[in-house]
PALO-215153 format. One record per residue (C-alpha): residue in one letter; z, x, y; residue number from 1. Coordinates in steps of 0.05 Angstrom, whole numbers, always signed. Example, Ala and Ser with C-alpha at 12.3 -4.5 7.8 and 13.67 -1.06 7.14 Angstrom:
% PALO-215153
res zz xx yy n
A +156 +246 -90 1
S +143 +273 -21 2
//
This chain:
% PALO-215153
res zz xx yy n
M +1310 +1779 +2980 1
S +1242 +1747 +2989 2
D +1219 +1696 +2938 3
R +1158 +1737 +2922 4
L +1161 +1809 +2900 5
S +1102 +1856 +2898 6
P +1082 +1883 +2830 7
L +1099 +1955 +2815 8
P +1042 +2005 +2825 9
E +994 +2024 +2769 10
S +1026 +2093 +2767 11
F +1095 +2064 +2751 12
M +1120 +2088 +2683 13
F +1150 +2034 +2640 14
G +1179 +2065 +2577 15
V +1224 +2061 +2517 16
A +1271 +2111 +2485 17
T +1303 +2138 +2421 18
A +1355 +2191 +2405 19
D +1356 +2240 +2347 20
H +1425 +2225 +2318 21
Q +1419 +2151 +2327 22
C +1349 +2144 +2296 23
E +1333 +2204 +2252 24
A +1357 +2201 +2180 25
Y +1417 +2244 +2162 26
D +1402 +2311 +2128 27
S +1462 +2348 +2100 28
R +1428 +2415 +2114 29
Y +1429 +2401 +2189 30
E +1496 +2367 +2202 31
D +1515 +2360 +2275 32
I +1584 +2350 +2304 33
R +1573 +2275 +2307 34
D +1562 +2273 +2232 35
V +1629 +2307 +2220 36
W +1663 +2265 +2274 37
E +1639 +2198 +2247 38
R +1658 +2216 +2176 39
R +1727 +2242 +2194 40
R +1741 +2184 +2240 41
A +1718 +2132 +2188 42
L +1665 +2107 +2236 43
T +1598 +2080 +2213 44
I +1556 +2140 +2192 45
R +1483 +2142 +2209 46
G +1456 +2149 +2139 47
Q +1382 +2134 +2139 48
A +1387 +2105 +2209 49
T +1317 +2079 +2228 50
D +1284 +2139 +2192 51
F +1250 +2158 +2257 52
W +1241 +2228 +2230 53
H +1188 +2201 +2182 54
R +1167 +2137 +2219 55
Y +1160 +2163 +2291 56
A +1085 +2147 +2292 57
E +1100 +2074 +2277 58
D +1151 +2068 +2333 59
I +1106 +2105 +2382 60
A +1050 +2056 +2366 61
L +1097 +1998 +2378 62
A +1113 +2027 +2447 63
Q +1040 +2033 +2463 64
S +1029 +1961 +2441 65
L +1080 +1940 +2494 66
G +1039 +1976 +2546 67
C +1089 +2033 +2557 68
K +1069 +2096 +2594 69
M +1131 +2137 +2575 70
F +1166 +2150 +2509 71
R +1233 +2186 +2511 72
F +1259 +2223 +2450 73
S +1309 +2278 +2437 74
I +1307 +2344 +2399 75
A +1359 +2353 +2345 76
W +1389 +2420 +2363 77
S +1421 +2427 +2294 78
R +1352 +2421 +2262 79
V +1316 +2471 +2305 80
E +1374 +2522 +2304 81
P +1409 +2512 +2237 82
E +1444 +2579 +2244 83
P +1462 +2618 +2307 84
G +1399 +2652 +2332 85
K +1357 +2629 +2273 86
F +1305 +2578 +2293 87
S +1264 +2533 +2247 88
E +1189 +2535 +2258 89
E +1183 +2475 +2212 90
A +1229 +2433 +2256 91
F +1193 +2455 +2319 92
E +1126 +2437 +2288 93
H +1154 +2368 +2273 94
Y +1172 +2357 +2346 95
R +1105 +2384 +2367 96
Q +1073 +2329 +2324 97
V +1119 +2277 +2356 98
I +1097 +2300 +2425 99
E +1024 +2302 +2406 100
T +1029 +2231 +2378 101
I +1061 +2206 +2442 102
R +1006 +2239 +2484 103
S +951 +2212 +2439 104
H +977 +2142 +2453 105
N +968 +2155 +2527 106
M +1043 +2160 +2542 107
E +1083 +2212 +2578 108
P +1135 +2245 +2533 109
M +1205 +2254 +2560 110
A +1246 +2303 +2519 111
T +1322 +2309 +2517 112
L +1353 +2375 +2498 113
H +1425 +2351 +2486 114
H +1435 +2278 +2468 115
F +1511 +2276 +2457 116
T +1509 +2324 +2399 117
H +1499 +2397 +2380 118
P +1505 +2443 +2319 119
I +1572 +2455 +2287 120
H +1561 +2530 +2297 121
V +1559 +2518 +2373 122
E +1626 +2484 +2370 123
A +1654 +2541 +2327 124
R +1635 +2589 +2383 125
G +1675 +2551 +2435 126
G +1632 +2489 +2445 127
L +1614 +2461 +2513 128
T +1676 +2488 +2547 129
G +1671 +2559 +2520 130
P +1653 +2616 +2568 131
E +1589 +2631 +2529 132
F +1562 +2561 +2528 133
P +1513 +2568 +2588 134
S +1482 +2628 +2553 135
I +1480 +2593 +2485 136
F +1446 +2533 +2516 137
A +1397 +2577 +2554 138
S +1377 +2613 +2490 139
Y +1364 +2546 +2457 140
A +1325 +2521 +2518 141
K +1283 +2586 +2517 142
E +1261 +2575 +2445 143
V +1244 +2502 +2460 144
A +1206 +2521 +2524 145
Q +1165 +2574 +2488 146
R +1140 +2525 +2435 147
L +1141 +2457 +2469 148
G +1146 +2470 +2544 149
P +1072 +2466 +2561 150
L +1066 +2399 +2525 151
V +1122 +2362 +2562 152
R +1129 +2347 +2636 153
Y +1194 +2307 +2639 154
W +1258 +2337 +2612 155
I +1331 +2314 +2607 156
S +1380 +2372 +2598 157
F +1442 +2332 +2582 158
N +1444 +2259 +2564 159
E +1499 +2223 +2604 160
P +1540 +2284 +2625 161
S +1588 +2234 +2656 162
Q +1607 +2210 +2586 163
L +1615 +2279 +2555 164
I +1682 +2287 +2590 165
Y +1712 +2237 +2542 166
G +1711 +2288 +2487 167
Y +1764 +2326 +2526 168
V +1806 +2273 +2561 169
K +1837 +2208 +2537 170
P +1854 +2150 +2584 171
W +1925 +2127 +2570 172
W +1900 +2061 +2542 173
E +1856 +2094 +2488 174
R +1889 +2121 +2424 175
A +1836 +2174 +2410 176
Y +1782 +2215 +2443 177
F +1719 +2173 +2451 178
M +1672 +2227 +2428 179
P +1676 +2297 +2397 180
P +1704 +2347 +2397 181
G +1773 +2323 +2418 182
L +1827 +2373 +2436 183
D +1881 +2398 +2390 184
R +1939 +2350 +2376 185
G +1992 +2357 +2430 186
A +1944 +2378 +2485 187
T +1978 +2364 +2551 188
I +1946 +2328 +2609 189
A +1938 +2395 +2643 190
D +1902 +2421 +2581 191
Q +1856 +2361 +2582 192
M +1839 +2365 +2656 193
T +1829 +2440 +2652 194
A +1780 +2429 +2595 195
V +1743 +2377 +2635 196
Q +1738 +2425 +2694 197
K +1708 +2478 +2649 198
L +1661 +2427 +2619 199
M +1634 +2403 +2686 200
Q +1623 +2474 +2710 201
N +1589 +2494 +2645 202
L +1543 +2433 +2646 203
F +1519 +2449 +2716 204
L +1508 +2523 +2698 205
A +1474 +2508 +2632 206
H +1429 +2455 +2664 207
T +1409 +2503 +2720 208
R +1391 +2559 +2672 209
A +1352 +2512 +2626 210
R +1314 +2484 +2686 211
T +1292 +2554 +2707 212
I +1269 +2570 +2636 213
L +1230 +2504 +2628 214
K +1195 +2513 +2695 215
Q +1175 +2584 +2678 216
A +1141 +2556 +2615 217
N +1110 +2498 +2653 218
P +1110 +2500 +2730 219
D +1098 +2425 +2730 220
A +1161 +2411 +2690 221
Q +1206 +2358 +2720 222
V +1278 +2371 +2698 223
G +1337 +2325 +2709 224
A +1397 +2291 +2676 225
N +1418 +2219 +2669 226
P +1492 +2206 +2685 227
M +1514 +2136 +2667 228
L +1534 +2096 +2729 229
L +1596 +2054 +2720 230
G +1567 +1993 +2755 231
L +1619 +1984 +2811 232
P +1599 +1951 +2877 233
L +1572 +2006 +2922 234
W +1631 +2005 +2971 235
L +1680 +2012 +2915 236
Q +1641 +2068 +2881 237
K +1640 +2106 +2947 238
L +1716 +2100 +2950 239
V +1721 +2127 +2879 240
D +1674 +2184 +2896 241
R +1721 +2207 +2951 242
N +1771 +2225 +2896 243
V +1726 +2283 +2876 244
T +1693 +2301 +2942 245
N +1761 +2309 +2975 246
L +1788 +2357 +2923 247
R +1805 +2426 +2949 248
R +1840 +2462 +2890 249
P +1836 +2460 +2815 250
E +1910 +2441 +2815 251
D +1893 +2377 +2853 252
F +1841 +2360 +2800 253
V +1893 +2368 +2745 254
A +1946 +2328 +2783 255
Q +1896 +2272 +2795 256
G +1882 +2268 +2721 257
K +1953 +2245 +2708 258
R +1935 +2177 +2736 259
F +1881 +2171 +2684 260
S +1915 +2201 +2623 261
E +1988 +2183 +2634 262
R +2020 +2115 +2641 263
A +2092 +2112 +2661 264
L +2130 +2069 +2611 265
L +2169 +2024 +2657 266
E +2203 +1986 +2601 267
K +2203 +1988 +2526 268
G +2197 +1931 +2477 269
Q +2251 +1913 +2427 270
V +2226 +1965 +2376 271
D +2195 +2034 +2381 272
V +2146 +2030 +2322 273
V +2117 +1976 +2279 274
I +2104 +1994 +2206 275
A +2095 +1925 +2175 276
T +2030 +1915 +2136 277
L +1994 +1914 +2202 278
T +1918 +1920 +2198 279
M +1881 +1957 +2252 280
T +1831 +1910 +2286 281
Q +1790 +1915 +2350 282
E +1830 +1859 +2381 283
R +1897 +1892 +2366 284
H +1871 +1958 +2393 285
Q +1871 +1924 +2461 286
Q +1945 +1910 +2455 287
V +1976 +1970 +2420 288
A +1961 +2042 +2400 289
F +1952 +2055 +2326 290
S +1967 +2117 +2285 291
E +1919 +2142 +2232 292
T +1914 +2100 +2169 293
Y +1970 +2105 +2117 294
Y +1945 +2052 +2068 295
Q +1881 +2016 +2052 296
A +1890 +1945 +2028 297
G +1840 +1890 +2013 298
Q +1842 +1815 +2019 299
F +1845 +1775 +1954 300
L +1856 +1703 +1935 301
L +1921 +1683 +1899 302
V +1912 +1625 +1851 303
K +1952 +1596 +1794 304
S +1938 +1629 +1728 305
A +1911 +1565 +1698 306
S +1865 +1552 +1758 307
S +1790 +1544 +1746 308
I +1774 +1585 +1808 309
Q +1738 +1649 +1791 310
R +1697 +1664 +1853 311
L +1692 +1647 +1927 312
E +1641 +1592 +1917 313
D +1691 +1553 +1875 314
L +1732 +1540 +1937 315
D +1678 +1501 +1976 316
R +1712 +1442 +2010 317
K +1778 +1459 +1977 318
P +1843 +1475 +2015 319
V +1858 +1549 +2024 320
A +1920 +1574 +2061 321
V +1923 +1632 +2109 322
V +1984 +1655 +2148 323
K +1981 +1650 +2224 324
S +1966 +1715 +2262 325
T +1939 +1752 +2201 326
T +1870 +1782 +2192 327
A +1860 +1731 +2137 328
E +1862 +1676 +2190 329
S +1803 +1707 +2226 330
A +1765 +1727 +2163 331
I +1766 +1663 +2123 332
N +1714 +1627 +2164 333
W +1661 +1679 +2146 334
L +1687 +1694 +2077 335
I +1690 +1621 +2054 336
P +1654 +1580 +2108 337
A +1660 +1515 +2069 338
A +1734 +1520 +2054 339
N +1785 +1471 +2081 340
V +1829 +1521 +2119 341
Q +1904 +1508 +2123 342
V +1941 +1553 +2172 343
V +2015 +1561 +2155 344
D +2072 +1598 +2189 345
N +2092 +1645 +2132 346
Y +2079 +1665 +2061 347
D +2137 +1624 +2033 348
D +2105 +1561 +2060 349
A +2038 +1582 +2031 350
L +2068 +1596 +1962 351
R +2105 +1530 +1963 352
A +2041 +1493 +1979 353
L +2005 +1529 +1922 354
D +2061 +1511 +1873 355
Y +2058 +1438 +1893 356
E +1981 +1440 +1888 357
Q +1973 +1421 +1961 358
I +1925 +1480 +1966 359
S +1880 +1514 +1916 360
A +1889 +1587 +1938 361
I +1921 +1634 +1987 362
L +1879 +1687 +2023 363
A +1920 +1749 +2040 364
D +1924 +1825 +2032 365
D +1934 +1850 +1960 366
T +1996 +1887 +1982 367
I +2030 +1821 +1995 368
L +2000 +1782 +1937 369
L +2014 +1835 +1885 370
G +2088 +1835 +1902 371
T +2089 +1759 +1894 372
A +2052 +1761 +1828 373
E +2099 +1815 +1801 374
Q +2160 +1772 +1818 375
Y +2132 +1715 +1776 376
P +2097 +1747 +1716 377
G +2042 +1704 +1686 378
K +2046 +1650 +1739 379
Y +1992 +1674 +1787 380
R +1929 +1717 +1787 381
L +1886 +1750 +1839 382
V +1812 +1734 +1852 383
G +1768 +1784 +1887 384
K +1694 +1803 +1885 385
N +1672 +1844 +1825 386
G +1744 +1867 +1817 387
E +1747 +1893 +1889 388
G +1779 +1865 +1952 389
L +1739 +1817 +1995 390
T +1752 +1860 +2057 391
E +1780 +1928 +2075 392
E +1846 +1927 +2112 393
N +1869 +1993 +2141 394
Y +1944 +1994 +2153 395
A +1971 +2037 +2210 396
A +2035 +2044 +2249 397
A +2034 +2017 +2320 398
V +2067 +2040 +2384 399
A +2063 +2016 +2456 400
K +2000 +2036 +2493 401
G +2011 +2097 +2537 402
D +2067 +2125 +2494 403
R +2025 +2186 +2477 404
E +2082 +2231 +2455 405
L +2110 +2180 +2406 406
L +2041 +2167 +2378 407
N +2031 +2242 +2366 408
A +2098 +2246 +2330 409
V +2080 +2186 +2286 410
D +2011 +2214 +2271 411
I +2041 +2281 +2249 412
A +2091 +2244 +2205 413
V +2038 +2201 +2173 414
R +1994 +2262 +2159 415
N +2053 +2300 +2129 416
F +2074 +2239 +2089 417
K +2005 +2236 +2057 418
E +1990 +2309 +2048 419
S +2058 +2333 +2024 420
G +2059 +2289 +1962 421
A +2113 +2243 +1990 422
W +2063 +2185 +1995 423
A +2044 +2191 +1921 424
A +2117 +2197 +1900 425
S +2135 +2135 +1941 426
Y +2078 +2095 +1912 427
A +2097 +2114 +1841 428
R +2170 +2096 +1853 429
H +2156 +2028 +1884 430
F +2098 +2008 +1839 431
P +2120 +2032 +1770 432
G +2067 +2028 +1716 433
Q +2011 +2025 +1767 434
P +1961 +2083 +1772 435
V +1975 +2122 +1835 436
P +1913 +2124 +1881 437
E +1895 +2178 +1930 438
P +1926 +2167 +1998 439
P +1873 +2145 +2049 440
R +1839 +2200 +2089 441
I +1802 +2151 +2133 442
G +1818 +2142 +2206 443
R +1840 +2214 +2217 444
R +1848 +2234 +2290 445
S +1793 +2286 +2294 446
T +1804 +2347 +2336 447
L +1767 +2411 +2351 448
A +1797 +2440 +2287 449
D +1770 +2382 +2246 450
I +1700 +2392 +2273 451
T +1696 +2467 +2260 452
N +1734 +2468 +2194 453
Q +1683 +2465 +2139 454
A +1731 +2473 +2081 455
G +1749 +2400 +2087 456
G +1811 +2405 +2043 457
Q +1862 +2445 +2082 458
S +1919 +2413 +2120 459
L +1907 +2404 +2194 460
V +1978 +2383 +2211 461
S +2008 +2415 +2273 462
N +2073 +2450 +2258 463
Q +2091 +2464 +2330 464
P +2156 +2431 +2352 465
L +2153 +2373 +2400 466
P +2168 +2394 +2471 467
K +2238 +2374 +2495 468
P +2215 +2325 +2549 469
L +2177 +2283 +2498 470
L +2209 +2222 +2466 471
R +2269 +2232 +2511 472
S +2292 +2160 +2512 473
I +2291 +2155 +2436 474
Q +2324 +2222 +2427 475
N +2378 +2205 +2477 476
R +2391 +2140 +2440 477
G +2399 +2179 +2376 478
Y +2359 +2136 +2328 479
L +2291 +2104 +2319 480
I +2280 +2029 +2316 481
V +2225 +2008 +2269 482
A +2199 +1938 +2256 483
V +2186 +1927 +2182 484
K +2175 +1871 +2133 485
D +2234 +1849 +2090 486
N +2196 +1805 +2040 487
V +2139 +1848 +2014 488
P +2163 +1883 +1951 489
G +2136 +1954 +1946 490
F +2122 +1960 +2020 491
G +2179 +1930 +2060 492
Y +2234 +1893 +2023 493
C +2308 +1880 +2037 494
D +2352 +1868 +1977 495
P +2390 +1803 +1993 496
K +2451 +1828 +1955 497
T +2458 +1898 +1982 498
G +2420 +1894 +2048 499
E +2383 +1958 +2029 500
F +2311 +1967 +2052 501
S +2260 +1997 +2005 502
G +2185 +2007 +1999 503
L +2129 +2054 +2018 504
E +2132 +2033 +2091 505
I +2207 +2044 +2092 506
D +2197 +2114 +2066 507
L +2144 +2126 +2119 508
A +2192 +2102 +2174 509
R +2244 +2152 +2149 510
A +2190 +2206 +2152 511
V +2178 +2190 +2225 512
A +2253 +2196 +2238 513
Q +2251 +2264 +2203 514
Q +2194 +2286 +2249 515
I +2231 +2265 +2312 516
F +2304 +2282 +2295 517
G +2299 +2327 +2234 518
D +2341 +2273 +2198 519
P +2308 +2216 +2159 520
S +2371 +2173 +2164 521
K +2366 +2165 +2240 522
V +2327 +2100 +2236 523
K +2346 +2027 +2244 524
F +2303 +1974 +2213 525
Q +2287 +1909 +2247 526
A +2259 +1856 +2200 527
V +2200 +1818 +2232 528
T +2156 +1761 +2213 529
T +2080 +1768 +2214 530
Q +2076 +1734 +2282 531
E +2132 +1777 +2313 532
R +2101 +1845 +2298 533
L +2063 +1857 +2363 534
P +2109 +1818 +2411 535
M +2169 +1859 +2388 536
L +2132 +1922 +2411 537
R +2110 +1896 +2479 538
S +2155 +1881 +2538 539
L +2141 +1831 +2593 540
V +2122 +1889 +2638 541
R +2061 +1899 +2595 542
I +2027 +1840 +2628 543
F +2013 +1889 +2685 544
D +1975 +1937 +2640 545
P +1907 +1911 +2664 546
I +1928 +1927 +2736 547
F +1953 +1997 +2717 548
K +1887 +2007 +2679 549
I +1846 +1989 +2740 550
F +1887 +2034 +2785 551
S +1880 +2092 +2735 552
A +1805 +2084 +2732 553
L +1794 +2078 +2807 554
S +1841 +2133 +2830 555
S +1811 +2190 +2789 556
S +1752 +2237 +2797 557
L +1732 +2223 +2725 558
T +1699 +2156 +2742 559
S +1663 +2184 +2803 560
N +1588 +2197 +2806 561
W +1605 +2271 +2800 562
W +1539 +2295 +2772 563
H +1496 +2272 +2830 564
L +1550 +2289 +2880 565
G +1548 +2360 +2853 566
M +1472 +2363 +2858 567
A +1478 +2339 +2930 568
G +1527 +2395 +2947 569
K +1587 +2350 +2956 570
L +1632 +2378 +2901 571
P +1681 +2436 +2907 572
T +1651 +2499 +2877 573
F +1703 +2503 +2822 574
L +1667 +2442 +2792 575
C +1596 +2454 +2814 576
P +1578 +2527 +2831 577
Q +1536 +2536 +2893 578
E +1476 +2562 +2854 579
C +1471 +2495 +2818 580
V +1465 +2451 +2880 581
G +1398 +2416 +2884 582
Q +1374 +2441 +2816 583
Q +1339 +2377 +2794 584
D +1268 +2355 +2803 585
F +1281 +2280 +2799 586
V +1341 +2235 +2804 587
G +1356 +2204 +2737 588
F +1411 +2156 +2717 589
D +1429 +2103 +2665 590
Y +1451 +2034 +2686 591
Y +1476 +1981 +2638 592
W +1533 +1938 +2663 593
G +1561 +1919 +2731 594
I +1605 +1872 +2771 595
S +1596 +1838 +2837 596
N +1646 +1834 +2894 597
L +1668 +1767 +2868 598
R +1682 +1794 +2798 599
L +1728 +1853 +2812 600
N +1776 +1824 +2761 601
R +1727 +1847 +2707 602
I +1735 +1921 +2719 603
Q +1774 +1924 +2654 604
Q +1714 +1898 +2614 605
L +1670 +1946 +2652 606
M +1713 +2004 +2630 607
D +1715 +1977 +2559 608
A +1639 +1978 +2557 609
A +1639 +2051 +2577 610
F +1679 +2063 +2513 611
G +1631 +2027 +2467 612
R +1657 +1956 +2469 613
F +1595 +1920 +2491 614
G +1607 +1848 +2468 615
N +1641 +1825 +2532 616
A +1610 +1875 +2581 617
P +1597 +1843 +2649 618
V +1524 +1837 +2672 619
W +1506 +1843 +2745 620
S +1438 +1870 +2764 621
G +1452 +1871 +2839 622
V +1489 +1938 +2834 623
L +1425 +1970 +2806 624
Y +1389 +1955 +2872 625
D +1448 +1984 +2911 626
M +1449 +2047 +2868 627
L +1374 +2057 +2876 628
K +1382 +2053 +2952 629
F +1443 +2099 +2952 630
H +1409 +2154 +2912 631
A +1346 +2149 +2954 632
Q +1390 +2165 +3015 633
L +1428 +2220 +2977 634
F +1364 +2254 +2956 635
P +1309 +2239 +3007 636
G +1239 +2246 +2980 637
K +1260 +2255 +2907 638
E +1230 +2212 +2852 639
I +1281 +2166 +2819 640
M +1278 +2149 +2746 641
I +1320 +2096 +2709 642
V +1326 +2135 +2645 643
E +1363 +2080 +2606 644
N +1374 +2006 +2617 645
G +1385 +1953 +2565 646
C +1434 +1908 +2531 647
V +1455 +1880 +2463 648
E +1426 +1815 +2436 649
I +1468 +1771 +2481 650
A +1505 +1807 +2536 651
D +1567 +1781 +2570 652
K +1566 +1726 +2517 653
V +1514 +1686 +2554 654
V +1457 +1731 +2580 655
K +1401 +1740 +2529 656
R +1367 +1807 +2526 657
E +1300 +1781 +2553 658
E +1335 +1751 +2614 659
Y +1374 +1815 +2625 660
I +1308 +1855 +2627 661
R +1278 +1806 +2677 662
Q +1338 +1810 +2723 663
H +1340 +1886 +2724 664
I +1266 +1898 +2733 665
Q +1268 +1848 +2789 666
Q +1318 +1895 +2825 667
V +1272 +1954 +2812 668
Q +1215 +1916 +2845 669
R +1260 +1897 +2902 670
A +1281 +1970 +2913 671
R +1209 +1995 +2909 672
Q +1187 +1943 +2959 673
D +1242 +1967 +3005 674
G +1217 +2038 +3004 675
V +1255 +2070 +2946 676
N +1212 +2120 +2908 677
V +1231 +2095 +2839 678
V +1176 +2117 +2792 679
G +1199 +2096 +2722 680
Y +1241 +2049 +2681 681
V +1258 +2065 +2609 682
S +1286 +2010 +2565 683
W +1339 +2027 +2514 684
C +1319 +2023 +2457 685
I +1252 +2015 +2422 686
T +1287 +1994 +2357 687
S +1356 +1978 +2333 688
N +1395 +2043 +2322 689
R +1461 +2071 +2298 690
E +1502 +2063 +2361 691
W +1550 +2122 +2357 692
G +1593 +2102 +2298 693
L +1597 +2027 +2313 694
K +1587 +1976 +2259 695
F +1516 +1948 +2263 696
G +1512 +1877 +2289 697
P +1494 +1835 +2350 698
D +1545 +1872 +2394 699
S +1514 +1940 +2379 700
D +1439 +1924 +2372 701
F +1399 +1945 +2434 702
G +1332 +1943 +2399 703
L +1269 +1912 +2427 704
Y +1247 +1913 +2355 705
H +1301 +1891 +2306 706
V +1315 +1932 +2244 707
Q +1365 +1907 +2193 708
L +1397 +1975 +2183 709
D +1447 +1955 +2130 710
H +1409 +1907 +2085 711
D +1334 +1921 +2090 712
P +1313 +1983 +2049 713
E +1244 +1979 +2080 714
L +1272 +1981 +2151 715
K +1219 +1933 +2177 716
R +1209 +1931 +2252 717
Q +1213 +1858 +2274 718
P +1195 +1842 +2347 719
S +1249 +1807 +2387 720
A +1238 +1757 +2442 721
A +1256 +1813 +2491 722
A +1197 +1855 +2465 723
T +1149 +1798 +2482 724
V +1179 +1790 +2551 725
Y +1177 +1865 +2564 726
R +1104 +1868 +2544 727
D +1088 +1812 +2592 728
I +1126 +1845 +2649 729
I +1090 +1911 +2638 730
K +1023 +1876 +2637 731
K +1037 +1841 +2702 732
G +1071 +1901 +2735 733
G +1137 +1865 +2744 734
V +1172 +1798 +2743 735
//
C-alpha cells in the first residue's frame, strides 16, 4: 500500500445509523418479539433506550454536524402494523417526519424494513420460516412503499440475514438460541437445519418481492441487504463458502449442520451435573452449559453481631475475606474498592478468621451466610444495602458443553420443580419459619411457544418423553452422578452422623433423576468444594474444545457468505430460488471484526463476537479491503456500501474507537483507489444504544455520542473522541 492515499470523492456518502428496537423507547402497545424475548430470557430490556422516537431530530442534527451525507434508520414493523392487516397512519406519519428531517439536513435516508425484529402477530402466523411469510412481508412492504417509497432511495430489506439463522440453530457450544424465536425444546439437529433452510429460502423470496414493490413506488429505489461478514482471511472464507456452493441436496445441508450443532462427547468428567450454589457468569458460560435459573441469591457481608460495621463504606482499608473461585472474589474489588481483600480456600477458614478477628467481614452469597448464621443464633448478622443483596446471583445447574440432551432433561426438571409446587415445598421444609418466596422465573429458555404465548402464566414444560438414544451412557449406568455441596444448610448439607444429604439442591437433583429414570432415588451425590465444581465436570479431553469449535465453524454452510453467494447465483435452488438471483441494486455488508493470517488462533474470539461478546473481539482492518475487492469481482459494476462498521469503546482490549475508525476508512480509501466502486461508509452507531439485551457498559457501547442509558434521566448526548475524529475524516475526505 502506498504511503499516500487519495481522498474519497465528494459524492462519497459517509453516514451513521440507528435501529428501532435499540433506540426507540419501549411502548407496551407495540411490543415486538425482541421485547418478549429479552424479558423472558432475563436480558437487559430496552426501556426508554435513547428515546430516539421523540429525539430523532436531535440525533439527525448531530449527524449533520459530523458532515454526514447518509442517515440510516429502521421502521418498527410492530408500530406500523399493530394488528394483522391494520396499519397505523400515525406511526407512518412519524416516520415520514423522520425522513423529512433527514432530507432537510441534506442527508440521504437509508430505511431498513426488518432490523432483527417483527410483530408478535407475525410470529404467531408462522414467523420467518412459515409458508406465508414472503406474502406477509410483501404486504407490509407495500404499505410502506405507498406512503414512504417516493421519499427514500436506499432501502435495506433484512438487517444481517446471516445472523437471523441463529434464531433457529444453536452451535453446540452455546446453551441457548442467540436470538428469537428459538425452536421448541427437544428440536433435533434435523429440525434446526430444516428450519434454517426454510428461513434462507423465505428471506430471498421476501426480499425479492419487497424489492419489486419498492421499485414500483420509486423507480430510483436502490434495494439491498447487509449480511455480516465474519472477518476471516479471504482464502479461508472462500474455503468455507465451498461448504454451501457444493451442496446438491437438502439432506446434505442437514447432515452438514451436525458439525455445527453436535459435538461428540469423547469423554465425560467425574460427574454428570453440578448443582452446588453455582452462579451463572459470562466467564463460566465459556466453560460449561447452564440450565435455567432455579434460585436467585445475593451477596451480603457476614459480620459479628457486635460489629460496628453497618454499610460498605465502613470497611474501607479493613480486611474482608472472600473464598477462592467464587463470584465474591471477582465482585469485591468494585463493591468495596478500598477493602483489604483476603482470599481464603474455604468458608471454614473465613469463619475462623472472623471469629479470631483477623478479618472484619466475609463477603459471600446469602444462601451460604444464612445457614452459618442459623447454626450460631445471635453470633453473626448480615449487612446488605437497604436490606437487599449487594449483587444478584442466579444459581443454575451445569453440564458439560455439547451435552444437549442432558441439558434439555435438566431444564425440563428445573421447570417442573419450580412450577409444580415442589420448589416451594422444599424451601418451606429446609427454611422453616422463613417466608417462602416465588421461585425465580428469570433465565427461562425462550422458545417459539414462549414468544407467541401472551397469557404469560401457563406452563410451557414439554411432556414428551426423551428419545431412547438420548442420555444413553447415563441410562446404561443406571444412576445420575451430581456434584453438590455438603456444608450449606438448606441447600446442600450432609449430616455427619447419618451421612444423609438434604437441601433444596438435593431435592432438585432427585427431580432430575426422576426426569431421566422415572425414579428420584437413582442419583449419587458427590460432595465438592467451591474450587472443584467446574473441574469435576470437565475432562482433560475438554482442552480440545477450542479446536472442535473452530472445525465446527469452518466446516458448515452456516458461516459462509451465503446471502451474496445466492445473489450471485452460486447457491442450490433449494436455498435461493432462481427468481431471486441478482435481485439487489447495490452490494451491502457489515464488517466489524477480523483476523489476519498470523492470528488464526483467534477464530474462537471471532465467533464469540458474532454471538454478542465484543470485549475481546479481534480487530483486523485488512480483511475489509479484501472483502471489498472480492465483492467487486463477484458483482462487477455494482455499487458497494459498507452498511455498518464500528466498535465498542476499546476493541480487542487495546484499540480505541477513534483508531479503529481510522484503520477501517483507510482500507476503504485503499479499495477505492484500486478501482472498487465503494460509494458509502456508515458508522455504527450515532449514539450509545441498547445492544440486543446486553448490559450497558464499555463492552456494549458503540456510540459516537455517549449516552449514559442507566443513570442519566436526561439522556444527554456527549461527544466521544471518536466523533471528533470521524468529523475530521469526513471533512478531509479520508485519513
